[in-house]
C-alpha positions as CSV (number, residue, x, y, z in Angstrom):
1,M,12.2,-14.1,39.7
2,P,9.0,-14.8,41.8
3,S,8.8,-18.7,42.5
4,S,5.1,-18.7,41.2
5,L,6.3,-17.9,37.9
6,L,7.9,-21.0,36.1
7,T,10.6,-20.9,33.4
8,E,10.1,-24.4,32.4
9,P,7.0,-26.9,32.8
10,P,7.4,-29.3,35.6
11,L,8.1,-32.9,34.5
12,N,8.2,-34.8,37.4
13,P,4.8,-36.7,37.4
14,I,3.4,-38.1,40.4
15,H,2.7,-41.8,40.3
16,E,1.0,-42.2,43.8
17,S,-2.7,-42.4,43.9
18,F,-5.0,-39.8,45.6
19,P,-8.7,-39.1,46.0
20,V,-10.3,-37.3,43.2
21,E,-12.0,-35.0,45.8
22,R,-8.7,-33.0,46.1
23,I,-9.4,-31.8,42.4
24,L,-13.5,-31.6,42.7
25,K,-13.7,-30.2,46.1
26,P,-10.3,-28.3,46.9
27,T,-10.0,-27.2,50.6
28,D,-7.2,-24.6,49.9
29,S,-7.8,-21.3,48.2
30,P,-5.8,-20.7,45.0
31,P,-2.5,-19.3,45.7
32,K,-2.1,-15.5,45.5
33,R,-0.1,-14.4,42.3
34,S,3.3,-13.1,43.6
35,H,4.4,-11.8,40.3
36,K,3.4,-8.5,38.5
37,V,1.5,-8.5,35.4
38,I,1.3,-5.0,33.4
39,A,-1.3,-4.8,30.5
40,V,0.0,-2.0,28.0
41,L,-2.4,-0.5,25.4
42,P,-0.7,1.6,22.6
43,A,-3.3,3.9,21.7
44,Y,-4.1,6.3,19.1
45,N,-7.7,7.9,19.0
46,A,-9.1,4.9,20.9
47,A,-11.8,6.9,22.8
48,T,-14.8,5.0,21.2
49,T,-13.4,1.5,21.9
50,L,-11.3,1.9,24.9
51,A,-14.0,1.3,27.6
52,A,-15.3,-1.8,25.8
53,T,-11.8,-3.4,25.6
54,L,-11.3,-2.7,29.2
55,A,-14.7,-4.1,30.3
56,G,-13.6,-7.6,29.0
57,F,-10.7,-7.9,31.5
58,P,-11.4,-10.3,34.1
59,P,-11.1,-8.7,37.4
60,G,-7.9,-9.4,39.1
61,C,-6.0,-10.6,35.8
62,V,-3.4,-7.9,35.7
63,D,-1.9,-5.5,38.4
64,E,-1.8,-2.3,36.4
65,V,-3.1,-1.1,33.0
66,L,-0.7,1.4,31.2
67,L,-2.0,3.7,28.2
68,V,0.6,5.3,26.0
69,D,-1.1,7.9,23.8
70,D,0.6,8.8,20.4
71,C,-0.8,12.4,20.0
72,S,-4.5,11.2,19.5
73,K,-7.1,13.9,18.3
74,D,-9.8,12.7,20.3
75,N,-10.4,12.3,24.2
76,T,-8.4,9.2,24.6
77,V,-6.2,10.8,27.3
78,Q,-9.0,12.3,29.3
79,L,-11.1,9.0,29.1
80,A,-8.1,6.9,30.2
81,R,-7.6,9.1,33.2
82,D,-10.9,9.3,34.2
83,M,-10.9,5.3,34.4
84,G,-7.8,5.4,36.4
85,L,-5.2,4.1,34.1
86,T,-1.7,4.8,34.4
87,V,-1.1,7.3,31.3
88,I,1.7,8.3,29.2
89,V,1.3,10.9,26.4
90,H,3.8,11.5,23.8
91,D,4.5,15.0,22.9
92,K,4.7,14.0,19.3
93,N,3.6,11.1,17.2
94,K,6.3,8.5,17.4
95,G,4.4,5.6,15.6
96,Y,3.0,2.3,16.2
97,G,6.4,0.8,17.0
98,G,7.6,4.0,18.8
99,N,4.6,3.6,21.2
100,Q,5.3,0.2,22.1
101,K,8.9,1.2,23.0
102,T,7.6,3.5,25.4
103,C,5.1,0.7,26.8
104,Y,7.9,-1.8,27.2
105,K,10.7,0.5,28.9
106,Y,8.0,1.6,31.4
107,C,7.2,-2.0,32.4
108,L,10.8,-3.0,32.5
109,D,11.4,0.1,34.8
110,H,8.4,-0.8,37.0
111,G,9.1,-4.4,37.8
112,A,6.5,-6.2,35.4
113,D,7.5,-9.9,35.3
114,V,4.7,-10.8,32.8
115,V,3.5,-8.0,30.0
116,V,0.3,-8.2,28.1
117,M,0.1,-5.9,25.0
118,I,-3.5,-5.6,23.6
119,H,-4.7,-3.0,21.0
120,P,-7.5,-0.8,22.8
121,D,-9.8,-0.9,19.6
122,Y,-11.7,-3.7,20.8
123,Q,-10.7,-5.9,17.9
124,Y,-9.4,-8.6,20.5
125,D,-11.0,-10.4,23.1
126,S,-9.6,-9.2,26.3
127,R,-11.2,-12.2,28.3
128,V,-8.5,-14.8,27.2
129,I,-5.7,-12.6,29.1
130,P,-5.6,-14.7,32.2
131,H,-5.3,-17.8,30.1
132,A,-2.7,-16.5,27.9
133,V,-0.8,-15.3,30.8
134,G,-1.1,-18.6,32.3
135,I,0.8,-20.3,29.5
136,I,3.6,-18.0,30.5
137,E,3.3,-18.6,34.2
138,L,3.3,-22.5,33.8
139,G,6.8,-22.2,31.9
140,I,5.4,-23.4,28.6
141,C,5.9,-20.3,26.6
142,D,7.9,-17.2,26.7
143,V,5.6,-15.5,24.2
144,V,2.2,-16.0,23.6
145,L,0.1,-14.5,20.8
146,G,-3.6,-14.2,20.0
147,N,-4.7,-16.2,16.9
148,R,-7.5,-14.5,15.2
149,V,-7.7,-17.1,12.3
150,R,-9.2,-20.2,13.4
151,S,-11.1,-21.0,10.2
152,R,-11.7,-19.1,7.0
153,A,-15.4,-19.0,7.2
154,E,-15.3,-17.6,11.1
155,T,-12.5,-14.9,10.2
156,M,-14.3,-13.7,7.0
157,K,-17.7,-13.7,8.9
158,C,-16.3,-11.6,11.6
159,G,-15.3,-9.0,9.0
160,M,-11.5,-9.4,8.0
161,P,-11.3,-8.1,4.5
162,W,-10.5,-10.8,2.0
163,W,-7.2,-9.1,0.9
164,K,-6.0,-8.9,4.5
165,Y,-6.8,-12.6,5.1
166,V,-5.0,-13.8,1.8
167,S,-1.9,-11.7,3.1
168,N,-2.1,-12.8,6.5
169,R,-2.4,-16.7,5.6
170,G,0.5,-16.2,3.0
171,L,2.9,-14.3,5.3
172,T,2.3,-16.5,8.1
173,A,2.8,-19.5,6.1
174,F,6.0,-18.0,5.0
175,E,7.4,-17.2,8.5
176,N,6.5,-20.6,9.9
177,L,8.5,-22.2,7.1
178,M,11.4,-19.8,7.2
179,L,11.6,-19.6,10.9
180,G,10.8,-23.1,12.1
181,Q,7.7,-22.2,13.9
182,N,4.0,-23.4,13.9
183,L,2.0,-20.4,14.8
184,G,-1.5,-19.9,13.7
185,E,-0.7,-16.2,12.8
186,F,2.4,-13.8,13.2
187,H,0.4,-10.6,12.8
188,S,-1.5,-10.3,16.1
189,G,-2.2,-7.0,18.1
190,F,-2.6,-9.4,21.3
191,R,0.6,-10.8,22.9
192,V,2.0,-11.6,26.2
193,Y,5.6,-11.6,27.1
194,R,7.9,-12.8,29.9
195,R,10.0,-10.2,31.4
196,Q,13.2,-12.0,30.1
197,V,12.1,-11.4,26.7
198,L,12.0,-7.8,27.1
199,E,15.4,-7.6,28.7
200,T,17.0,-9.8,26.3
201,I,15.5,-8.1,22.8
202,P,17.0,-4.9,21.6
203,F,13.8,-3.6,20.6
204,E,15.0,0.1,21.0
205,R,16.8,-0.5,17.4
206,N,13.5,-1.7,15.8
207,S,11.3,0.3,13.4
208,D,8.9,2.9,14.9
209,D,6.5,1.6,12.3
210,F,4.1,-1.3,12.1
211,V,7.0,-3.7,11.1
212,F,8.1,-3.4,14.7
213,D,5.8,-6.4,15.5
214,T,7.5,-8.7,13.0
215,Q,11.0,-7.5,14.0
216,F,10.3,-8.5,17.6
217,L,9.1,-11.9,16.9
218,V,12.0,-12.7,14.5
219,Q,14.4,-11.3,17.2
220,A,12.6,-13.6,19.8
221,I,13.2,-16.5,17.5
222,H,16.8,-15.7,17.1
223,F,17.3,-15.4,20.9
224,G,16.0,-19.1,21.6
225,F,12.6,-18.0,23.1
226,R,9.6,-20.3,22.8
227,L,6.5,-18.8,20.9
228,G,2.9,-20.3,21.1
229,D,-0.6,-18.7,20.8
230,V,-4.3,-19.1,21.7
231,P,-7.4,-18.5,19.7
232,V,-8.9,-15.2,20.2
233,P,-12.1,-14.2,18.3
234,V,-11.7,-11.3,15.7
235,R,-13.9,-8.2,15.4
236,Y,-13.8,-6.1,12.5
237,F,-15.8,-2.8,12.4
238,D,-15.8,0.9,11.7
239,E,-14.1,1.7,14.8
240,A,-11.5,-0.9,15.0
241,S,-8.2,0.4,14.0
242,Q,-7.0,-1.0,10.8
243,I,-4.1,-0.2,8.2
244,N,-5.1,0.4,4.6
245,F,-4.0,-1.5,1.6
246,R,-1.0,0.5,0.9
247,R,0.2,0.4,4.2
248,S,-0.6,-3.3,4.6
249,T,1.5,-3.7,1.3
250,K,4.3,-2.0,2.8
251,Y,4.1,-3.9,6.0
252,G,4.3,-7.2,4.1
253,L,7.4,-6.2,2.1
254,Q,9.1,-5.2,5.3
255,T,8.1,-8.4,6.7
256,L,9.7,-10.3,3.9
257,K,12.9,-8.0,4.4
258,T,13.0,-8.9,8.2
259,V,12.9,-12.6,7.6
260,G,15.7,-12.2,4.8
261,Q,18.0,-10.1,7.6
262,Y,17.4,-12.8,9.9
263,W,18.6,-15.6,7.4
264,L,21.6,-13.2,6.2
265,N,22.8,-12.8,9.8
266,R,22.2,-16.4,10.6
267,L,24.5,-17.4,7.8
268,G,27.0,-14.9,8.6
269,L,26.8,-13.1,5.3
270,R,25.3,-9.9,6.7
271,K,25.4,-9.0,10.5
272,S,22.3,-6.9,11.3
273,M,21.9,-4.7,14.7
274,L,18.3,-6.3,15.1
275,F,20.1,-9.5,16.3
276,K,22.9,-8.1,18.0
277,P,22.7,-8.6,21.8
278,K,22.2,-5.4,24.2
279,G,24.9,-3.7,25.7
């Protein structure tokens, strides 16, 4: 692993005093990143929001942007190619989870040390990418999520449907309790992973549907990785992709099932392939 990418935060405080000008007026340039960061965008009909999503990327925050298109019916692919992205096109619709499987296999095959997954629907503020990546780089977390729910008033003002807010809060509280975590939300489309997470988790066995995300996080917890989050302003509007009430209900039930599978596996009552190591 590149030396600039820490696995643990340094816990060796320096006691000697030093001039504060070292902080206020640095003489050395910031060290150049020596590890590779790839951003992946699992896309379906994202032509109207792709450019806006990418415009928020701070210059130099990633080394490559990959878009995997899941048989879009608009001009997502052409637009992505015109903008210079790396593009992979599925020959048939493989689903949201299937799309991410392609994303992560590419990243592992092409030497990514850190992977940023962000939905290309402009719902998540991509300006926070370097801050989320920094938490990985400092060795504080292995997985960082974007938390859209800082307060009820802000979230509702930004357009999240009330039923989605209620289900998000209920599921997140349940998952935190059952999985021993303290995340602001479990259901974000903005995530950053350390390479070792993708190398360890058998994500190829996960669902090709939306519950892929829940399975991945529960697997990360099972394999001992550290999860954290950063606040990300939420944007809900007509062009932003979102699943309807019926599919959200199905996703919620599948989330509960995944947590149940975790505990049955942990207690040795019923082993699940989701938690069996690769190989």
